Backbone as JSON, one array per atom type, in Angstrom:
{
  "sequence": "MLHLHLVNDEKFVAPFMRRADEAAKGEPQGYVVFGEKRAYQHLPDDPRIVHSSEWNPGMASSVEKVYIHYITFQKIRFYEKWLKPHKVTVCWIYFGNDLYEILQAFHGYS",
  "N": [[-163.81, -20.72, -104.0], [-164.46, -19.15, -101.33], [-165.12, -20.34, -97.81], [-166.16, -19.1, -95.02], [-166.23, -18.58, -91.83], [-167.8, -17.21, -89.08], [-166.88, -16.29, -86.07], [-166.1, -16.39, -82.43], [-163.6, -15.27, -80.01], [-162.57, -17.94, -78.99], [-161.56, -20.93, -77.4], [-161.72, -23.13, -78.78], [-161.81, -22.62, -81.35], [-159.16, -22.34, -82.57], [-158.28, -25.19, -82.67], [-160.36, -26.38, -84.31], [-160.05, -24.81, -86.31], [-157.66, -26.08, -87.43], [-158.98, -28.83, -87.87], [-160.49, -28.19, -90.2], [-158.88, -27.22, -92.19], [-158.15, -29.77, -92.98], [-160.41, -31.24, -93.47], [-161.58, -29.49, -95.52], [-160.09, -29.86, -98.08], [-159.01, -28.32, -99.8], [-160.17, -26.22, -100.17], [-160.93, -22.56, -99.71], [-160.67, -21.2, -96.35], [-161.53, -18.8, -94.07], [-161.72, -16.33, -91.88], [-163.73, -14.38, -89.52], [-163.78, -12.78, -86.69], [-165.46, -11.56, -83.95], [-166.02, -9.37, -80.87], [-163.73, -8.61, -78.54], [-161.08, -6.58, -79.68], [-157.85, -7.48, -81.27], [-155.08, -8.07, -79.1], [-155.81, -11.44, -79.28], [-157.03, -13.69, -77.42], [-157.06, -16.62, -77.28], [-157.14, -17.45, -80.5], [-154.47, -18.1, -82.9], [-152.02, -16.08, -84.53], [-152.7, -15.43, -87.51], [-153.24, -15.28, -91.46], [-155.56, -15.43, -92.42], [-157.43, -14.64, -90.37], [-159.76, -12.01, -89.58], [-160.64, -9.24, -87.96], [-164.01, -8.15, -87.0], [-164.4, -5.71, -87.27], [-162.42, -4.72, -89.07], [-163.17, -5.99, -91.5], [-162.99, -6.56, -95.05], [-164.92, -4.98, -97.46], [-165.05, -5.79, -100.26], [-164.36, -8.4, -100.2], [-166.52, -10.0, -99.87], [-167.58, -10.8, -102.25], [-166.53, -13.22, -102.8], [-167.06, -15.16, -101.16], [-168.41, -17.72, -100.95], [-169.88, -19.97, -98.6], [-170.93, -18.96, -95.65], [-170.38, -20.22, -92.34], [-171.78, -19.66, -89.21], [-170.85, -19.56, -86.04], [-172.21, -19.86, -82.92], [-174.67, -17.96, -83.02], [-175.07, -14.11, -82.92], [-176.45, -11.26, -82.62], [-174.7, -9.43, -83.43], [-173.47, -10.89, -85.4], [-175.79, -11.41, -87.09], [-176.49, -9.18, -88.24], [-174.14, -8.37, -89.33], [-173.78, -10.34, -91.33], [-176.23, -9.45, -92.75], [-175.65, -7.19, -93.8], [-173.26, -7.5, -95.47], [-173.12, -9.96, -96.46], [-175.54, -11.07, -97.21], [-176.64, -9.71, -99.47], [-175.04, -10.83, -101.69], [-176.13, -13.1, -101.85], [-175.03, -15.48, -100.33], [-174.62, -18.73, -99.2], [-176.08, -20.06, -95.7], [-174.81, -21.14, -93.01], [-175.5, -22.03, -89.54], [-174.48, -23.0, -86.97], [-175.05, -24.11, -84.2], [-175.22, -23.93, -80.4], [-176.69, -24.36, -78.53], [-177.28, -22.23, -76.21], [-177.39, -20.32, -77.89], [-179.44, -20.51, -79.55], [-181.52, -20.5, -77.58], [-181.46, -17.38, -77.13], [-181.6, -16.26, -79.73], [-184.64, -17.2, -79.69], [-185.8, -15.67, -77.71], [-185.45, -13.55, -78.06], [-186.81, -12.88, -80.61], [-189.31, -14.17, -80.39], [-190.37, -14.33, -78.01], [-189.75, -16.26, -76.47], [-189.32, -18.0, -72.67]],
  "CA": [[-164.61, -19.8, -103.08], [-164.31, -19.29, -99.9], [-165.68, -20.65, -97.01], [-166.24, -17.88, -94.12], [-166.3, -18.42, -90.38], [-167.94, -15.95, -87.8], [-166.53, -16.83, -84.62], [-165.54, -15.43, -81.35], [-162.37, -15.63, -79.7], [-162.59, -19.2, -77.89], [-160.47, -21.92, -76.98], [-162.05, -23.93, -79.6], [-161.43, -22.18, -82.26], [-158.08, -22.68, -82.94], [-158.42, -26.7, -83.04], [-161.18, -26.39, -85.44], [-159.34, -24.51, -87.88], [-156.82, -27.41, -87.92], [-160.0, -29.69, -88.52], [-161.67, -27.7, -91.1], [-158.25, -27.42, -93.27], [-157.81, -31.01, -93.0], [-161.67, -31.53, -94.27], [-161.63, -28.67, -96.76], [-159.65, -30.69, -99.35], [-158.02, -27.31, -100.61], [-161.56, -25.28, -100.16], [-160.18, -21.97, -98.61], [-161.02, -20.73, -95.22], [-161.75, -17.54, -93.68], [-162.44, -16.1, -90.21], [-164.12, -12.96, -88.84], [-163.64, -12.9, -85.46], [-166.39, -10.71, -83.26], [-166.07, -9.24, -79.73], [-162.63, -7.86, -78.42], [-159.83, -6.65, -80.96], [-156.67, -8.2, -81.16], [-154.36, -9.22, -79.02], [-156.78, -12.45, -79.07], [-156.48, -14.85, -76.38], [-157.16, -18.11, -77.92], [-156.73, -17.53, -81.36], [-153.42, -18.09, -83.51], [-151.53, -15.54, -85.63], [-152.92, -16.12, -88.83], [-153.8, -13.98, -92.24], [-157.0, -15.64, -92.55], [-158.36, -14.39, -89.25], [-159.62, -10.62, -89.22], [-161.48, -8.59, -86.8], [-165.34, -7.78, -87.54], [-163.95, -4.15, -87.89], [-161.25, -4.6, -90.07], [-163.68, -6.76, -93.01], [-163.07, -5.5, -96.47], [-166.3, -5.45, -98.01], [-164.46, -6.46, -101.12], [-164.14, -9.8, -100.2], [-167.8, -10.63, -100.26], [-168.02, -11.4, -103.7], [-165.65, -14.21, -103.08], [-167.47, -16.06, -100.25], [-169.62, -18.92, -101.16], [-170.83, -20.22, -97.6], [-170.73, -18.73, -94.43], [-170.77, -20.74, -90.91], [-171.9, -18.79, -88.19], [-170.54, -19.94, -84.78], [-172.75, -19.02, -81.82], [-175.16, -16.88, -83.58], [-175.31, -13.24, -82.23], [-177.2, -10.25, -83.1], [-173.4, -8.51, -84.41], [-173.15, -11.68, -86.47], [-176.63, -11.31, -88.25], [-176.14, -7.62, -88.79], [-173.05, -8.42, -90.12], [-174.5, -11.18, -92.8], [-177.27, -8.73, -93.66], [-174.9, -6.06, -94.47], [-171.78, -7.99, -96.24], [-173.25, -10.86, -97.27], [-176.92, -11.34, -97.75], [-176.56, -8.9, -101.14], [-174.03, -11.71, -102.56], [-176.77, -14.62, -101.98], [-174.32, -16.54, -99.68], [-175.43, -19.8, -98.33], [-175.68, -19.64, -94.36], [-174.97, -22.83, -92.2], [-175.86, -21.98, -88.52], [-173.71, -24.18, -86.19], [-175.55, -23.76, -82.89], [-174.87, -24.88, -78.94], [-177.69, -24.03, -77.3], [-177.71, -20.92, -75.55], [-177.56, -18.89, -78.78], [-180.81, -20.85, -80.03], [-182.27, -19.7, -76.83], [-181.72, -16.25, -76.99], [-182.83, -15.78, -80.77], [-186.08, -17.42, -79.8], [-186.32, -15.06, -76.73], [-185.9, -12.29, -78.92], [-187.76, -12.79, -81.77], [-190.35, -14.89, -80.46], [-190.98, -13.95, -76.71], [-189.78, -17.6, -75.55], [-188.84, -17.79, -72.04]],
  "C": [[-164.21, -20.18, -101.89], [-165.27, -19.38, -98.66], [-165.32, -19.79, -95.52], [-166.94, -18.34, -92.91], [-166.55, -17.42, -89.78], [-168.01, -16.68, -86.82], [-166.1, -15.56, -83.72], [-164.43, -15.83, -81.07], [-162.37, -16.77, -78.36], [-161.92, -19.98, -78.17], [-160.8, -23.02, -78.13], [-161.8, -23.62, -81.13], [-160.12, -22.75, -83.36], [-157.63, -24.67, -83.35], [-159.15, -27.0, -84.46], [-160.73, -25.89, -86.53], [-158.66, -25.54, -88.72], [-157.83, -28.39, -88.65], [-160.43, -29.46, -89.98], [-160.62, -27.48, -92.13], [-158.13, -28.45, -93.7], [-159.33, -31.53, -93.98], [-162.14, -30.73, -95.28], [-161.43, -29.06, -97.97], [-159.39, -29.28, -100.24], [-159.04, -26.08, -100.6], [-161.02, -23.95, -99.41], [-161.11, -21.51, -97.6], [-160.96, -19.41, -94.61], [-162.16, -17.32, -92.37], [-162.51, -15.05, -89.72], [-164.34, -13.43, -87.45], [-164.65, -11.36, -84.69], [-166.24, -10.47, -81.8], [-164.48, -8.44, -79.77], [-161.54, -7.87, -79.61], [-158.57, -7.26, -80.47], [-156.14, -7.22, -79.33], [-155.46, -10.2, -78.7], [-155.83, -13.35, -78.27], [-156.32, -15.97, -76.41], [-156.71, -18.25, -79.28], [-155.34, -17.37, -82.04], [-153.31, -16.48, -84.48], [-151.66, -15.83, -87.18], [-153.61, -15.3, -89.78], [-155.06, -14.38, -92.17], [-157.98, -14.96, -91.91], [-158.47, -12.92, -89.35], [-160.95, -10.7, -88.64], [-162.76, -8.08, -87.57], [-165.12, -6.41, -88.17], [-163.28, -3.75, -88.79], [-161.85, -5.68, -91.22], [-163.59, -5.73, -93.84], [-164.13, -6.07, -96.94], [-166.06, -6.2, -99.44], [-164.51, -7.97, -101.44], [-165.55, -10.8, -100.04], [-168.23, -11.42, -101.32], [-167.54, -12.69, -103.85], [-165.98, -15.59, -102.02], [-168.7, -16.78, -100.73], [-170.43, -19.3, -100.17], [-170.19, -19.55, -96.37], [-170.98, -19.61, -93.17], [-170.6, -19.79, -90.2], [-171.97, -19.8, -86.75], [-171.11, -19.54, -84.04], [-173.07, -17.97, -82.51], [-175.48, -15.51, -82.49], [-176.05, -12.15, -83.19], [-175.84, -9.56, -84.17], [-173.28, -9.46, -85.26], [-174.12, -11.61, -87.68], [-176.63, -10.3, -88.78], [-174.9, -7.52, -89.93], [-173.45, -9.38, -91.46], [-175.16, -10.25, -93.5], [-176.69, -7.65, -94.28], [-174.19, -6.57, -95.31], [-172.38, -9.14, -97.1], [-174.48, -11.3, -97.99], [-176.94, -10.91, -99.23], [-175.99, -10.15, -102.36], [-175.07, -12.97, -102.46], [-175.91, -15.61, -101.46], [-175.21, -17.56, -98.58], [-174.82, -19.64, -96.56], [-175.77, -21.2, -93.72], [-174.92, -22.09, -90.54], [-175.24, -22.93, -87.98], [-174.04, -23.34, -84.76], [-174.9, -24.49, -81.64], [-175.55, -24.54, -78.18], [-177.88, -23.01, -76.82], [-177.91, -20.09, -76.25], [-179.09, -19.28, -79.3], [-181.91, -19.91, -79.12], [-182.62, -18.41, -76.82], [-182.23, -15.3, -78.43], [-184.3, -16.13, -80.35], [-186.58, -16.38, -78.47], [-186.56, -13.54, -77.28], [-186.79, -11.9, -79.76], [-189.13, -13.45, -81.64], [-190.98, -14.8, -78.68], [-190.34, -15.44, -75.91], [-189.18, -17.26, -74.24], [-188.76, -19.23, -71.1]]
}
């Protein structure tokens, strides 16, 4: 089963991909990029990387876990539309600013 990472085109993702491959011990990893379409500034040319606009809905049934790196409304909507119906486990990897953005949007935090 696939472990899917929802990411932005950020400089940390390419090194993360290498470490994830080492730690995954054979579990397949996939990456959905949000933001500007190709050509990516920081990401390698890798068949496991697809832009969110190029997502194939048929892939959802093979996803076991989704890791959301820096949560955004686009990533929430993507999860709700494509992965939630398949009861995919969510792991939210937050960096701080995304937590406050969500708190502001949903709970009026300031």
